[in-house]
N, CA, C and O of each residue as an XYZ file, in Angstrom:
576
protein
N      32.422     92.579     77.945
C      32.850     93.924     77.679
C      33.979     93.951     76.654
O      34.124     94.934     75.927
N      34.765     92.911     76.585
C      35.880     92.883     75.660
C      35.436     92.609     74.229
O      36.195     92.907     73.307
N      34.260     92.062     73.998
C      33.816     91.740     72.646
C      33.427     92.991     71.866
O      33.623     93.034     70.652
N      32.892     93.990     72.518
C      32.467     95.195     71.796
C      33.631     95.942     71.156
O      33.525     96.308     69.985
N      34.735     96.188     71.857
C      35.848     96.872     71.173
C      36.402     96.056     70.007
O      36.830     96.633     69.007
N      36.402     94.728     70.113
C      36.904     93.922     69.011
C      35.972     94.023     67.812
O      36.437     94.049     66.673
N      34.658     94.081     68.052
C      33.717     94.203     66.950
C      33.872     95.548     66.258
O      33.763     95.631     65.035
N      34.127     96.612     67.034
C      34.304     97.923     66.432
C      35.583     97.976     65.603
O      35.631     98.657     64.579
N      36.624     97.256     66.042
C      37.867     97.230     65.288
C      37.706     96.469     63.978
O      38.391     96.775     63.002
N      36.821     95.491     63.941
C      36.638     94.665     62.750
C      35.842     95.384     61.661
O      35.869     94.963     60.505
N      35.136     96.457     62.008
C      34.353     97.175     61.018
C      35.282     97.844     60.016
O      36.242     98.522     60.384
N      34.978     97.640     58.763
C      35.788     98.238     57.717
C      35.234     99.594     57.310
O      34.265    100.094     57.880
N      35.869    100.159     56.325
C      35.454    101.471     55.827
C      34.043    101.401     55.257
O      33.241    102.311     55.469
N      33.738    100.328     54.536
C      32.429    100.220     53.901
C      31.315    100.077     54.930
O      30.237    100.644     54.754
N      31.557     99.337     55.986
C      30.535     99.193     57.031
C      30.322    100.513     57.760
O      29.186    100.873     58.071
N      31.402    101.235     58.036
C      31.264    102.538     58.681
C      30.504    103.500     57.778
O      29.674    104.276     58.249
N      30.788    103.449     56.483
C      30.079    104.289     55.524
C      28.606    103.944     55.477
O      27.755    104.831     55.412
N      28.301    102.645     55.510
C      26.919    102.194     55.465
C      26.151    102.640     56.708
O      24.980    103.009     56.620
N      26.811    102.606     57.863
C      26.163    103.043     59.092
C      25.995    104.561     59.134
O      25.010    105.059     59.680
N      26.943    105.297     58.564
C      26.900    106.758     58.623
C      25.781    107.332     57.762
O      25.152    108.318     58.145
N      25.526    106.732     56.613
C      24.478    107.227     55.725
C      23.525    106.096     55.397
O      23.939    104.982     55.074
N      22.246    106.401     55.485
C      21.229    105.394     55.187
C      20.848    105.386     53.708
O      20.467    104.349     53.166
N      20.952    106.527     53.070
C      20.546    106.650     51.680
C      21.585    106.003     50.756
O      22.777    106.293     50.861
N      21.142    105.147     49.871
C      22.043    104.444     48.946
C      22.729    105.418     47.991
O      23.895    105.231     47.644
N      22.000    106.468     47.560
C      22.594    107.426     46.638
C      23.729    108.199     47.307
O      24.748    108.473     46.674
N      23.559    108.549     48.578
C      24.631    109.227     49.304
C      25.844    108.316     49.453
O      26.982    108.765     49.316
N      25.605    107.045     49.731
C      26.705    106.096     49.862
C      27.481    105.990     48.552
O      28.712    105.971     48.552
N      26.750    105.921     47.428
C      27.414    105.836     46.129
C      28.162    107.127     45.790
O      29.231    107.086     45.181
N      27.599    108.268     46.185
C      28.270    109.543     45.929
C      29.573    109.636     46.715
O      30.583    110.103     46.189
N      29.556    109.198     47.963
C      30.765    109.224     48.784
C      31.797    108.247     48.229
O      32.980    108.575     48.130
N      31.349    107.053     47.869
C      32.257    106.070     47.286
C      32.850    106.581     45.970
O      34.036    106.392     45.700
N      32.017    107.226     45.161
C      32.485    107.796     43.901
C      33.554    108.856     44.142
O      34.540    108.929     43.409
N      33.357    109.669     45.163
C      34.345    110.702     45.484
C      35.667    110.073     45.894
O      36.730    110.536     45.479
N      35.610    109.018     46.708
C      36.836    108.347     47.127
C      37.561    107.693     45.944
O      38.790    107.713     45.877
N      36.801    107.119     45.022
C      37.414    106.500     43.835
C      38.090    107.574     42.989
O      39.217    107.387     42.531
N      37.400    108.709     42.777
C      37.996    109.790     41.998
C      39.247    110.337     42.671
O      40.234    110.640     41.999
N      39.212    110.467     44.002
C      40.401    110.921     44.733
C      41.557    109.940     44.576
O      42.708    110.346     44.418
N      41.244    108.643     44.621
C      42.284    107.629     44.429
C      42.916    107.719     43.052
O      44.137    107.638     42.915
N      42.084    107.887     42.030
C      42.604    108.008     40.666
C      43.409    109.294     40.520
O      44.427    109.311     39.829
N      42.964    110.366     41.161
C      43.690    111.634     41.108
C      45.070    111.506     41.747
O      46.059    111.989     41.195
N      45.138    110.865     42.895
C      46.420    110.673     43.580
C      47.336    109.757     42.765
O      48.531    110.022     42.635
N      46.773    108.687     42.223
C      47.561    107.754     41.410
C      48.131    108.456     40.184
O      49.330    108.366     39.918
N      47.266    109.163     39.428
C      47.749    109.805     38.201
C      48.721    110.938     38.522
O      49.671    111.165     37.772
N      48.496    111.651     39.627
C      49.444    112.685     40.032
C      50.792    112.093     40.386
O      51.831    112.671     40.068
N      50.783    110.940     41.045
C      52.043    110.271     41.378
C      52.786    109.797     40.153
O      54.005    109.946     40.075
N      52.080    109.230     39.195
C      52.714    108.756     37.959
C      53.289    109.933     37.177
O      54.398    109.848     36.648
N      52.531    111.041     37.102
C      53.043    112.225     36.407
C      54.286    112.774     37.094
O      55.232    113.208     36.436
N      54.276    112.751     38.403
C      55.447    113.221     39.145
C      56.655    112.351     38.844
O      57.748    112.869     38.619
N      56.475    111.040     38.835
C      57.591    110.141     38.521
C      58.095    110.330     37.092
O      59.269    110.086     36.812
N      57.208    110.766     36.178
C      57.621    110.957     34.793
C      58.524    112.176     34.633
O      59.348    112.216     33.719
N      58.381    113.162     35.501
C      59.126    114.407     35.331
C      60.230    114.633     36.363
O      61.077    115.502     36.158
N      60.250    113.887     37.453
C      61.208    114.132     38.531
C      62.228    113.002     38.571
O      61.882    111.826     38.464
N      63.482    113.380     38.726
C      64.543    112.385     38.925
C      64.720    112.180     40.427
O      65.101    113.103     41.146
N      64.444    110.974     40.891
C      64.578    110.668     42.311
C      66.022    110.328     42.652
O      66.759    109.843     41.794
N      66.432    110.572     43.877
C      67.800    110.208     44.274
C      68.008    108.694     44.198
O      67.064    107.921     44.365
N      69.250    108.279     43.944
C      69.530    106.841     43.841
C      69.278    106.081     45.147
O      69.149    104.857     45.130
N      69.208    106.786     46.269
C      68.984    106.124     47.549
C      67.606    105.465     47.615
O      67.428    104.488     48.342
N      66.641    105.980     46.876
C      65.298    105.386     46.880
C      65.235    104.101     46.068
O      64.301    103.316     46.235
N      66.186    103.875     45.213
C      66.278    102.688     44.365
C      65.040    102.508     43.484
O      64.587    101.389     43.245
N      64.511    103.619     43.016
C      63.394    103.586     42.069
C      63.957    104.002     40.717
O      64.495    105.102     40.591
N      63.845    103.145     39.700
C      64.430    103.484     38.398
C      63.679    104.651     37.742
O      62.513    104.907     38.042
N      64.378    105.347     36.842
C      63.776    106.461     36.121
C      62.655    105.930     35.242
O      62.813    104.919     34.557
N      61.530    106.615     35.269
C      60.372    106.206     34.496
C      60.393    106.899     33.138
O      60.167    108.106     33.052
N      60.658    106.154     32.099
C      60.644    106.687     30.747
C      59.328    106.285     30.090
O      59.222    105.227     29.471
N      58.332    107.151     30.238
C      57.022    106.863     29.662
C      56.441    108.137     29.062
O      56.849    109.250     29.394
N      55.500    107.942     28.190
C      54.811    109.072     27.584
C      53.669    109.477     28.519
O      52.731    108.701     28.704
N      53.725    110.658     29.106
C      52.743    111.030     30.124
C      51.431    111.588     29.576
O      50.611    112.070     30.358
N      51.203    111.540     28.268
C      49.996    112.159     27.727
C      48.719    111.487     28.211
O      47.760    112.174     28.563
N      48.688    110.167     28.236
C      47.484    109.486     28.697
C      47.232    109.771     30.170
O      46.107    110.071     30.569
N      48.272    109.678     30.968
C      48.126    109.926     32.405
C      47.710    111.375     32.648
O      46.913    111.648     33.546
N      48.247    112.309     31.852
C      47.874    113.713     31.992
C      46.410    113.925     31.632
O      45.728    114.728     32.269
N      45.920    113.216     30.619
C      44.502    113.358     30.261
C      43.606    112.766     31.341
O      42.538    113.311     31.619
N      44.021    111.662     31.954
C      43.266    111.098     33.067
C      43.260    112.087     34.240
O      42.225    112.311     34.869
N      44.412    112.666     34.522
C      44.551    113.626     35.612
C      43.648    114.840     35.401
O      42.929    115.240     36.317
N      43.678    115.428     34.207
C      42.842    116.603     33.949
C      41.366    116.236     33.892
O      40.517    117.043     34.270
N      41.048    115.035     33.428
C      39.650    114.599     33.419
C      39.091    114.457     34.818
O      37.958    114.863     35.078
N      39.868    113.885     35.721
C      39.414    113.732     37.103
C      39.340    115.095     37.772
O      38.422    115.352     38.550
N      40.294    115.970     37.479
C      40.216    117.329     38.030
C      38.944    118.035     37.567
O      38.331    118.777     38.334
N      38.552    117.809     36.325
C      37.339    118.435     35.798
C      36.093    117.946     36.525
O      35.130    118.700     36.668
N      36.092    116.688     36.990
C      34.923    116.201     37.731
C      34.782    116.884     39.073
O      33.694    116.916     39.648
N      35.892    117.440     39.584
C      35.841    118.209     40.824
C      35.619    119.692     40.563
O      35.571    120.478     41.509
N      35.481    120.094     39.301
C      35.218    121.484     38.963
C      36.451    122.319     38.696
O      36.343    123.541     38.585
N      37.615    121.711     38.588
C      38.848    122.447     38.317
C      39.110    122.381     36.819
O      39.218    121.297     36.247
N      39.212    123.545     36.189
C      39.481    123.598     34.756
C      40.901    124.062     34.522
O      41.349    125.026     35.143
N      41.611    123.393     33.640
C      42.971    123.791     33.306
C      42.931    124.659     32.060
O      42.027    124.522     31.236
N      43.895    125.546     31.917
C      43.964    126.435     30.759
C      45.281    126.224     30.039
O      46.296    125.906     30.657
N      45.256    126.402     28.740
C      46.473    126.298     27.947
C      47.255    127.593     28.065
O      46.703    128.626     28.445
N      48.537    127.539     27.741
C      49.398    128.711     27.868
C      48.923    129.856     26.975
O      48.955    131.010     27.405
N      48.493    129.582     25.774
C      48.059    130.628     24.848
C      46.786    131.320     25.287
O      46.568    132.481     24.939
N      45.940    130.640     26.042
C      44.678    131.234     26.484
C      44.881    132.244     27.591
O      43.990    133.053     27.845
N      46.020    132.225     28.256
C      46.252    133.124     29.376
C      46.895    134.446     28.947
O      47.092    135.318     29.794
N      47.229    134.626     27.669
C      47.836    135.867     27.198
C      46.818    136.998     27.255
O      45.616    136.753     27.159
N      47.275    138.204     27.407
C      46.458    139.422     27.450
C      45.458    139.433     28.586
O      44.510    140.217     28.556
N      45.636    138.600     29.570
C      44.767    138.606     30.740
C      43.399    137.997     30.508
O      42.605    137.913     31.445
N      43.099    137.571     29.296
C      41.782    137.008     29.011
C      41.796    135.505     29.125
O      42.776    134.866     28.742
N      40.731    134.926     29.642
C      40.675    133.491     29.787
C      40.432    132.790     28.470
O      40.993    131.720     28.230
N      39.595    133.376     27.594
C      39.255    132.720     26.353
C      39.842    133.396     25.140
O      39.441    133.089     24.018
N      40.801    134.328     25.329
C      41.406    134.998     24.202
C      40.681    136.258     23.789
O      41.063    136.869     22.791
N      39.641    136.681     24.515
C      38.911    137.897     24.196
C      39.015    138.843     25.385
O      38.818    138.444     26.533
N      39.326    140.101     25.093
C      39.478    141.070     26.169
C      38.147    141.752     26.451
O      37.185    141.601     25.698
N      38.105    142.492     27.527
C      36.887    143.206     27.914
C      36.519    144.250     26.859
O      35.342    144.446     26.554
N      37.526    144.913     26.309
C      37.289    145.922     25.276
C      36.712    145.279     24.013
O      35.803    145.829     23.389
N      37.244    144.115     23.642
C      36.720    143.407     22.466
C      35.265    143.008     22.675
O      34.453    143.113     21.756
N      34.936    142.553     23.877
C      33.570    142.148     24.173
C      32.621    143.338     24.106
O      31.519    143.221     23.571
N      33.035    144.474     24.640
C      32.207    145.684     24.593
C      31.980    146.114     23.151
O      30.872    146.506     22.783
N      33.034    146.041     22.331
C      32.917    146.397     20.919
C      31.935    145.469     20.198
O      31.141    145.929     19.377
N      31.981    144.190     20.491
C      31.044    143.241     19.874
C      29.602    143.522     20.286
O      28.692    143.445     19.461
N      29.396    143.842     21.545
C      28.034    144.138     22.016
C      27.500    145.397     21.347
O      26.346    145.430     20.921
N      28.333    146.440     21.250
C      27.911    147.676     20.597
C      27.589    147.445     19.129
O      26.615    147.997     18.618
N      28.393    146.637     18.442
C      28.135    146.336     17.028
C      26.837    145.551     16.866
O      26.102    145.761     15.901
N      26.554    144.664     17.788
C      25.320    143.883     17.710
C      24.101    144.761     17.941
O      23.048    144.531     17.345
N      24.233    145.764     18.800
C      23.115    146.684     19.045
C      22.783    147.490     17.802
O      21.613    147.748     17.520
N      23.806    147.889     17.057
C      23.589    148.709     15.862
C      23.000    147.900     14.717
O      22.130    148.394     13.999
N      23.453    146.681     14.536
C      23.012    145.904     13.378
C      21.667    145.232     13.594
O      20.893    145.103     12.645
N      21.372    144.809     14.783
C      20.125    144.095     15.044
C      19.498    144.632     16.337
O      19.644    144.026     17.398
N      18.798    145.777     16.244
C      18.188    146.298     17.458
C      17.085    145.356     17.942
O      16.387    144.732     17.144
N      16.949    145.272     19.220
C      15.937    144.379     19.780
C      15.261    145.058     20.953
O      15.771    146.032     21.506
N      14.124    144.537     21.318
C      13.364    145.075     22.433
C      12.916    143.908     23.288
O      12.465    142.883     22.777
N      13.042    144.072     24.586
C      12.631    143.036     25.518
C      11.304    143.450     26.137
O      11.176    144.545     26.684
N      10.321    142.565     26.045
C       9.019    142.813     26.644
C       8.837    141.801     27.762
O       8.975    140.594     27.563
N       8.523    142.319     28.941
C       8.344    141.452     30.094
C       6.881    141.467     30.494
O       6.328    142.525     30.795
N       6.250    140.298     30.500
C       4.849    140.161     30.846
C       4.755    139.508     32.211
O       5.289    138.421     32.428
N       4.076    140.174     33.126
C       4.006    139.665     34.492
C       2.650    139.050     34.823
O       2.438    138.609     35.952
N       1.741    139.013     33.875
C       0.423    138.468     34.145
C       0.192    137.270     33.243
O       0.491    137.315     32.050
N      -0.332    136.217     33.805
C      -0.599    135.018     33.025
C      -2.081    134.733     33.071
O      -2.724    135.230     33.995
N      -2.659    134.023     32.217
C      -2.125    133.441     30.992
C      -2.110    134.456     29.856
O      -2.900    135.400     29.837
N      -1.225    134.251     28.936
C      -1.059    135.133     27.795
C      -1.006    134.252     26.549
O      -0.251    133.282     26.484
N      -1.834    134.618     25.551
C      -1.854    133.870     24.295
C      -1.399    134.813     23.193
O      -1.962    135.892     23.010
N      -0.394    134.403     22.476
C       0.103    135.191     21.353
C      -0.184    134.399     20.093
O       0.261    133.261     19.941
N      -0.952    135.029     19.173
C      -1.284    134.341     17.927
C      -1.262    135.349     16.787
O      -1.393    136.554     17.001
N      -1.098    134.839     15.588
C      -1.069    135.687     14.399
C      -2.485    135.825     13.857
O      -3.081    134.849     13.402
N      -3.020    137.043     13.908
C      -4.366    137.325     13.412
C      -4.278    138.550     12.519
O      -3.609    139.527     12.853
N      -4.946    138.493     11.401
C      -4.938    139.643     10.503
C      -5.776    140.760     11.114
O      -6.822    140.504     11.711
N      -5.315    141.995     10.963
C      -6.115    143.118     11.457
C      -7.427    143.218     10.679
O      -7.521    142.738      9.550
N      -8.434    143.840     11.282
C      -9.758    143.944     10.659
C      -9.713    144.707      9.344
O     -10.456    144.371      8.422
N      -8.875    145.711      9.231
C      -8.791    146.512      8.010
C      -8.353    145.677      6.820
O      -8.838    145.896      5.710
N      -7.456    144.731      7.018
C      -6.972    143.897      5.911
C      -8.044    142.927      5.450
O      -8.107    142.614      4.261
N      -8.892    142.439      6.353
C      -9.957    141.495      5.969
C     -10.981    142.202      5.086
O     -11.443    141.647      4.090
N     -11.321    143.403      5.452
C     -12.318    144.146      4.669
C     -11.793    144.486      3.283
O     -12.544    144.445      2.308
N     -10.512    144.822      3.185
C      -9.942    145.154      1.883
C      -9.899    143.945      0.972
O     -10.122    144.080     -0.231
N      -9.621    142.777      1.504
C      -9.537    141.571      0.673
C     -10.921    141.136      0.212
O     -11.083    140.696     -0.927
N     -11.918    141.253      1.080
C     -13.244    140.792      0.707
C     -13.901    141.718     -0.300
O     -14.741    141.273     -1.083
N     -13.538    143.006     -0.300
C     -14.171    143.926     -1.222
C     -13.541    143.877     -2.615
O     -14.151    144.351     -3.573
N     -12.347    143.321     -2.752
C     -11.718    143.299     -4.062
C     -12.050    142.099     -4.863
O     -11.580    141.961     -5.992
């Protein structure tokens, strides 16, 4: 009876993951998520150390480094989770991309005037569309 609890304690994270999911793709997806989370935490910690002065009691020296690479890694990993960052200039006027709702409406109205279009919806298949001359044009060409 004592051997079973010891065997359960010896199981690592990878063995537990392997037992929890049978599909190899699911295992790789979970592992990929954990790796991305690790990189996110690491880069967030490095960025924090670059901008924050810690008290001398921690005995961690001030980190004088250029945080641009770490910031790009941080934003890249955030993007893999679906989080998009915005620049300060893009947030002006309440628009995400620098275009307001009024500007968009004006562009749509201008496009309607310059290039009118018509949408035809066909609900029956099969449909063949081909270029064929009308019968009247064939007769006119053959008689001349």
